NUMAR-478778 format. One line per 10 residues: number of its first residue (from 1); their letters; for each residue x, y, z of N, C-alpha, C, O. Coordinates in pm, 1 decimal. Atoms other than C-alpha are relative to their C-alpha. Example, Ala and Ser with C-alpha at 12.3 -4.5 7.8 and 13.67 -1.06 7.14 Angstrom:
2
1) as) 89.0,-119.0,0.0,1230.0,-450.0,780.0,90.0,120.0,0.0,193.6,118.1,66.5 ~ -82.0,-119.0,-6.0,1367.0,-106.0,714.0,-77.0,109.0,73.0,-26.1,219.8,89.9
This chain:
81
1) mqrpraelli) 82.7,-109.9,5.1,-0.3,-3.5,-5.4,90.5,128.5,2.6,187.7,135.1,77.8 ~ -78.3,-115.7,16.9,135.3,335.7,-99.2,-58.5,118.9,77.6,-178.0,146.5,66.8 ~ 45.9,-101.0,-86.1,113.2,625.4,142.0,-17.3,124.4,-84.9,58.9,142.4,-179.9 ~ 20.8,-115.8,82.9,-22.3,953.9,3.4,123.5,100.1,26.6,179.2,105.5,136.2 ~ -111.5,-99.7,-4.6,245.0,1222.0,-61.0,-52.0,122.0,70.7,-165.3,165.7,50.3 ~ 34.0,-131.6,-68.0,243.5,1528.5,160.2,23.2,115.8,-91.9,120.4,120.1,-167.4 ~ -12.3,-121.4,78.6,191.4,1856.0,-3.0,87.9,97.9,77.8,76.2,116.6,198.9 ~ -95.6,-92.8,-62.3,460.2,2105.3,61.4,-26.1,143.6,-53.7,-21.1,165.1,-174.8 ~ 37.9,-131.0,36.5,370.3,2471.6,54.7,121.5,84.5,45.7,154.3,86.9,164.3 ~ -110.9,-91.1,-26.8,665.0,2712.3,37.6,-42.2,143.6,-14.8,-94.1,184.1,-118.8
11) tavvgkrpga) 37.2,-148.2,11.6,607.2,3078.7,112.3,120.3,79.2,48.2,188.8,40.9,143.0 ~ -113.7,-90.7,-49.2,863.4,3353.0,145.9,-48.5,89.0,107.0,-156.8,147.2,100.7 ~ 36.2,-74.3,-113.6,862.7,3525.7,466.5,106.5,112.7,9.0,225.9,86.6,23.8 ~ -97.0,-110.0,-5.6,1017.7,3874.6,471.6,-26.4,71.6,138.7,-134.7,124.8,163.2 ~ 16.2,-74.6,-130.9,1069.7,4019.0,820.8,83.0,125.6,-5.6,199.1,122.9,-46.5 ~ -67.2,-122.0,-11.8,1163.2,4371.6,866.0,-16.9,67.1,134.7,-128.8,73.3,185.5 ~ 7.9,-62.1,-128.6,1242.7,4550.0,1187.8,-20.5,150.6,-21.9,59.4,214.8,-90.0 ~ 23.6,-140.8,13.7,1095.2,4895.6,1208.0,103.0,88.6,68.0,111.2,207.7,38.0 ~ -98.6,-83.1,-65.9,1376.5,5010.6,1434.0,-65.0,91.8,107.0,-169.1,57.2,162.7 ~ 46.2,-88.7,-107.8,1323.5,5300.9,1675.3,-102.0,101.6,-46.9,-160.2,174.7,33.3
21) lpacahflrr) 93.9,-108.4,49.6,1105.7,5515.1,1443.1,-145.0,-6.0,57.4,-200.6,100.7,83.5 ~ 128.8,-7.5,-66.4,767.8,5398.7,1588.1,-0.4,51.7,142.2,-93.1,119.2,187.0 ~ -4.7,-57.3,-138.5,885.3,5471.5,1941.6,27.3,143.6,-6.0,-30.4,219.9,71.5 ~ -25.8,-147.2,12.1,1026.9,5806.8,1832.1,-129.1,75.4,-33.4,-158.9,177.4,28.6 ~ 126.7,-66.7,37.1,696.0,5899.9,1665.8,-94.0,2.9,113.0,-156.3,106.7,135.6 ~ 89.0,1.1,-108.7,496.0,5789.4,1965.7,36.5,100.6,97.5,-52.1,175.7,138.4 ~ -34.9,-100.4,-98.4,692.6,6002.8,2206.9,-4.6,148.1,-48.5,-36.5,239.5,27.6 ~ 4.4,-133.6,61.6,715.6,6302.6,1971.9,-147.1,43.3,2.1,-174.1,158.6,35.6 ~ 147.0,-29.5,0.1,331.4,6294.2,1942.1,-48.3,17.8,145.9,-129.8,105.1,175.8 ~ 42.0,-16.5,-149.8,291.9,6246.2,2323.5,54.0,132.9,54.8,-14.2,195.2,136.3
31) ldvariidgl) -57.4,-126.0,-41.7,513.9,6548.3,2382.1,-59.5,121.5,-75.3,-37.9,237.2,-39.2 ~ 63.1,-99.6,79.1,315.0,6736.3,2121.1,97.9,106.9,-63.1,74.0,227.7,-63.6 ~ -104.8,-85.1,46.9,625.3,6872.4,1960.6,-44.3,85.8,-118.7,-21.9,206.8,-123.6 ~ 43.8,-70.2,122.2,471.3,6957.6,1621.5,-95.8,119.6,37.0,-78.4,231.1,-12.2 ~ 96.3,-106.0,-35.5,186.3,7158.0,1774.9,72.5,118.2,71.7,42.3,234.4,44.6 ~ -78.3,-105.0,-73.0,424.8,7352.7,2003.5,79.0,82.9,-98.8,72.2,205.7,-92.7 ~ -80.0,-62.4,104.4,655.1,7440.1,1713.6,-87.5,77.4,-91.0,-59.0,193.9,-118.4 ~ 94.7,-72.7,92.8,365.6,7530.5,1480.5,-67.8,117.3,67.4,-106.5,212.4,-0.5 ~ 56.7,-115.2,-75.2,225.7,7759.7,1752.3,97.2,122.1,3.1,58.3,238.9,6.9 ~ -103.8,-100.0,-14.3,553.6,7943.4,1767.7,41.8,54.3,-134.6,75.8,172.0,-146.9
41) cpvrdvahlt) -44.3,-44.9,139.0,637.3,7954.6,1389.6,-119.9,-32.4,-92.1,-142.1,-148.0,-128.2 ~ 112.5,19.8,93.9,331.2,8003.2,1168.0,52.9,-38.5,-136.6,166.5,-6.4,-171.7 ~ -34.9,49.4,126.7,334.8,7844.9,826.4,-82.1,69.3,-107.1,-199.1,102.1,-87.1 ~ 82.2,-61.2,104.7,237.0,7997.9,495.6,-91.6,-109.7,-64.1,-71.1,-229.0,-41.8 ~ 97.5,90.7,60.7,-47.1,7838.7,295.6,59.6,-83.5,-105.3,6.9,-192.2,-128.9 ~ -59.9,70.5,111.2,176.8,7722.6,12.2,85.3,-118.3,46.8,123.4,-204.5,-32.4 ~ -98.3,99.2,-40.8,390.0,7503.2,234.0,-64.6,-136.7,3.8,-181.7,-151.7,38.5 ~ 45.1,138.1,-4.0,364.7,7122.7,203.1,6.9,-60.5,141.4,-72.9,-146.9,177.8 ~ -12.4,53.8,-132.5,481.4,7056.2,554.8,4.2,113.9,95.0,43.2,223.9,55.7 ~ -12.8,-102.9,-106.3,460.1,7253.4,880.4,136.7,-5.4,57.6,207.7,-104.8,42.9
51) hgqvvealia) -132.5,2.6,-69.7,768.3,7354.1,1075.2,4.0,-109.1,100.8,108.5,-171.8,117.6 ~ 4.3,108.2,-99.7,654.9,7109.0,1347.3,29.0,-132.5,-59.3,103.1,-212.7,-2.4 ~ -19.4,130.1,64.1,643.6,6821.0,1105.7,151.1,-21.4,-38.0,208.1,-129.7,-24.0 ~ -141.1,8.6,40.3,991.9,6898.4,980.8,90.6,-26.1,117.4,181.3,-109.1,112.3 ~ -80.8,18.5,-120.9,1134.2,6931.9,1332.0,-17.7,-144.2,47.9,81.0,-209.7,81.3 ~ 14.8,143.6,-45.2,979.0,6593.5,1429.1,70.9,-96.3,-87.4,123.3,-195.0,-35.7 ~ -74.6,84.1,94.2,1130.8,6432.8,1119.5,151.4,4.0,36.6,217.4,-99.6,45.2 ~ -139.1,-19.4,-27.8,1473.2,6579.3,1204.9,29.3,-70.3,142.6,128.9,-141.8,153.5 ~ -17.5,61.8,-132.0,1445.5,6464.8,1572.9,-4.5,-153.0,-9.1,78.5,-223.0,48.9 ~ 11.3,152.2,15.2,1334.6,6112.3,1477.3,125.5,-52.3,-75.4,180.7,-157.2,-41.9
61) nrlsspapcs) -123.2,44.0,71.7,1626.0,6093.4,1227.1,119.3,-8.1,94.1,191.9,-107.5,93.5 ~ -113.5,-3.3,-87.9,1880.1,6193.1,1490.8,-7.3,-117.1,109.3,92.8,-179.1,145.1 ~ 13.9,100.5,-106.1,1738.0,5953.3,1752.4,17.6,-142.6,-54.7,80.6,-228.0,7.7 ~ -7.6,138.8,58.7,1705.2,5649.8,1520.2,128.4,-27.8,-75.2,171.2,-142.9,-83.7 ~ -120.5,19.7,84.6,2014.0,5701.5,1307.6,94.5,119.0,30.7,90.3,220.7,-38.5 ~ -88.2,-106.9,-43.4,2280.6,5913.9,1484.5,101.8,51.4,-99.6,167.5,151.6,-71.2 ~ -94.3,-39.7,95.5,2493.9,5941.1,1172.5,-40.3,134.6,-57.8,-159.9,164.0,-59.3 ~ 36.6,-129.0,52.0,2504.8,6285.6,1016.7,-85.4,-10.2,-127.5,-71.1,-104.4,-205.4 ~ 90.4,-6.6,124.1,2246.2,6373.8,746.7,81.9,12.9,-121.3,54.6,-52.8,-221.8 ~ -87.0,-27.0,111.3,2518.0,6498.4,518.8,136.2,55.6,57.9,151.4,90.3,175.0
71) kwpagpsgvg) -136.8,-45.9,-31.4,2881.4,6603.4,516.4,1.9,153.7,-23.9,-37.8,200.9,-130.5 ~ -16.6,-150.8,10.9,2945.6,6982.6,580.4,149.0,23.5,-26.1,237.2,-48.0,21.4 ~ -145.4,-32.5,20.5,3260.7,7142.8,456.0,58.1,59.8,121.4,-14.1,110.6,207.1 ~ -71.1,-61.4,-116.7,3515.6,7259.6,704.0,-21.5,149.8,2.5,-19.3,220.7,-98.1 ~ 27.2,-149.5,-13.3,3445.3,7601.9,846.6,136.0,72.1,18.0,241.2,15.2,-11.4 ~ -119.0,-73.5,-13.9,3696.1,7875.9,928.1,96.6,-57.4,96.9,217.2,-34.4,88.3 ~ -94.5,66.3,-105.6,3832.3,7674.3,1227.0,64.9,-124.3,-56.3,155.6,-180.9,4.8 ~ -61.0,118.7,62.2,3909.6,7386.3,985.9,-71.1,-125.9,51.1,-30.5,-238.0,20.6 ~ 71.1,115.1,-52.7,3660.5,7166.1,1168.1,-128.1,-16.6,-87.9,-200.7,80.3,-110.2 ~ 124.8,32.7,71.7,3381.8,6996.0,960.3,-65.7,-122.3,69.3,-16.6,-174.4,169.4
81) c) 72.6,112.3,-54.6,3135.0,6721.0,1027.5,49.8,-130.6,-47.9,-3.1,-234.8,-9.2
């Protein structure tokens, strides 16, 4: 007697770690950073983002990836980033 063959189902599983960004976003929203910044720095009607949103993105970038955003040329003191 022949046993039935088992069916094999192969699926690709891709796991991605979100890193610290969800935690940064949560705390920035809890601290209400964007609203505070936007209250101090009004935005023009043509802007795509508010100042608060930009500041939140910069803070999240620095907290989650402490490498510099770009290289700056050396200043008068000869020191650059």
